[in-house]
C-alpha positions in Angstrom: -127.3 -41.3 -106.1 -126.2 -38.7 -108.7 -126.9 -35.1 -108.7 -129.4 -32.9 -111.2 -128.4 -29.6 -109.9 -125.0 -28.8 -112.8 -121.9 -28.2 -111.4 -120.7 -24.6 -110.3 -117.3 -24.2 -111.3 -114.9 -23.0 -109.1 -114.8 -19.9 -107.7 -118.5 -19.2 -108.6 -119.4 -18.7 -105.9 -118.2 -15.3 -105.6 -119.9 -14.6 -108.9 -123.9 -12.3 -108.7 -126.0 -15.0 -111.0 -126.2 -14.3 -114.9 -121.9 -12.9 -114.6 -120.0 -14.8 -116.8 -116.0 -16.4 -115.9 -114.0 -13.8 -115.7 -110.0 -15.0 -117.0 -107.3 -13.8 -116.1 -106.3 -11.8 -118.9 -110.2 -9.8 -117.7 -109.1 -9.5 -114.7 -105.8 -7.9 -115.5 -108.2 -5.7 -118.4 -110.3 -4.6 -115.2 -107.1 -3.7 -112.2 -105.7 -1.8 -115.1 -109.0 0.6 -116.0 -109.7 0.9 -111.9 -105.9 1.6 -112.0 -106.4 4.4 -114.5 -110.0 5.4 -112.7 -108.0 6.3 -109.5 -105.5 8.1 -111.2 -108.3 10.3 -113.6 -109.9 10.7 -109.8 -106.8 12.1 -109.3 -106.1 14.4 -111.6 -109.7 15.9 -111.6 -109.2 16.5 -108.2 -105.9 18.0 -108.3 -107.5 20.0 -111.7 -110.3 20.9 -109.0 -107.7 22.2 -106.3 -105.8 25.0 -108.8 -109.0 26.0 -109.9 -110.0 27.3 -106.5 -106.3 28.0 -106.1 -106.5 30.6 -109.2 -109.4 32.3 -108.1 -108.6 32.9 -104.8 -104.8 34.6 -106.3 -106.9 35.9 -108.6 -109.4 37.4 -107.0 -107.1 38.3 -104.0 -104.1 39.8 -106.6 -107.9 42.2 -107.6 -108.5 43.4 -104.5 -104.2 44.2 -104.1 -104.7 46.1 -107.2 -108.5 48.1 -107.1 -106.3 49.4 -103.5 -102.8 50.4 -104.8 -105.4 51.8 -107.7 -107.9 53.9 -105.0 -104.4 55.0 -103.3 -102.6 56.7 -105.9 -105.8 58.5 -106.3 -106.3 60.0 -103.2 -102.2 60.9 -103.1 -102.8 62.4 -106.4 -106.2 64.5 -104.7 -104.1 65.7 -101.1 -102.3 68.6 -103.1 -105.3 70.0 -104.0 -106.8 69.1 -100.2 -103.0 71.0 -98.9 -104.0 73.8 -100.7 -107.4 74.5 -100.3 -106.2 74.7 -96.6 -103.7 77.3 -97.5 -105.5 78.8 -99.5 -108.2 79.2 -96.1 -105.4 79.9 -94.0 -104.5 82.9 -96.0 -108.6 84.5 -96.4 -108.3 86.0 -92.4 -105.0 88.3 -94.1 -107.2 88.5 -97.1 -110.1 87.6 -98.3 -109.3 89.5 -102.1 -106.5 86.7 -102.0 -108.8 83.6 -101.7 -109.9 84.1 -104.8 -106.6 83.5 -107.3 -106.4 80.5 -104.1 -109.6 78.6 -105.3 -108.8 79.2 -109.1 -105.3 78.2 -108.8 -107.0 74.9 -106.9 -109.4 74.0 -108.8 -107.3 74.2 -112.6 -105.5 71.6 -110.5 -108.2 69.6 -109.6 -109.1 69.7 -113.2 -105.7 68.7 -114.3 -105.5 65.8 -111.9 -108.7 64.7 -113.8 -107.1 65.2 -116.9 -103.9 62.6 -115.9 -106.9 60.1 -114.9 -107.9 59.9 -117.9 -111.3 61.8 -117.7 -110.6 65.8 -119.5 -112.8 68.6 -118.4 -115.1 68.7 -122.0 -115.9 72.5 -123.3 -119.2 71.7 -125.8 -120.5 74.5 -126.6 -120.7 74.8 -130.9 -120.6 71.3 -130.6 -123.3 69.4 -132.1 -126.0 67.8 -129.1 -124.6 63.9 -128.8 -126.8 61.9 -126.6 -124.0 59.7 -125.8 -121.9 63.0 -124.1 -124.9 65.5 -123.8 -128.4 65.6 -120.6 -130.4 68.2 -122.7 -131.3 70.6 -120.2 -132.8 72.6 -122.4 -133.1 74.3 -125.5 -133.3 77.8 -127.2 -134.8 79.1 -129.7 -134.1 82.2 -131.9 -130.0 81.3 -131.1 -127.7 81.8 -134.5 -126.4 78.5 -134.0 -127.5 75.7 -136.2 -130.1 73.6 -134.7 -129.3 70.3 -132.1 -126.2 72.4 -131.7 -124.9 73.2 -128.2 -125.2 76.5 -126.9 -124.2 76.3 -123.5 -122.8 74.1 -121.4 -124.2 74.3 -118.3 -122.5 71.6 -116.1 -119.0 70.3 -117.9 -118.9 67.0 -118.5 -115.2 65.1 -118.0 -113.9 61.8 -120.1 -114.3 61.0 -123.5 -115.7 58.4 -125.2 -116.7 55.1 -123.2 -115.0 56.2 -120.6 -117.1 59.3 -118.7 -117.2 60.9 -115.4 -120.0 62.1 -116.3 -122.1 63.7 -119.7 -122.0 67.3 -120.2 -125.5 69.0 -119.3 -126.1 71.7 -122.1 -128.9 73.7 -123.4 -129.1 73.0 -126.6 -130.6 75.4 -129.7 -133.6 74.9 -130.8 -135.6 75.7 -134.4 -135.4 79.8 -134.8 
């Protein structure tokens, strides 16, 4: 008796229904593509690991530079503290000399701020600039043109976009 079902080609039992038969050339191409996928996946994993290592190194280097800069600034301030200690030691022997000592230490501190990139500004007579000044009052009836700084209450330090603080000023008002 003959069967009415067509016979399947050998090796087709493993193939899902509806899939075309794969020849030797196709199998080699598929194997090459799978190898390429594996290679690309390994490259991706290495790139991700390299990126993570770079992030860690950058964070470590940034922290190291920040710590070095803090130490350099602190070393500059040590001389100010030392000079204040000396001024206090001499205050008992000659109380009037403390004023000269404190003045010298203040000048040294202002000089250090300038060396750090934040020079002290004398803005008296300058036109009021809201980016550099904080107006805390106005004074009408001065000889200065309106909008001119006539008195600096608290000086500003820094220049341009690099300011520690703006100057607190009194501005000339309308006569």
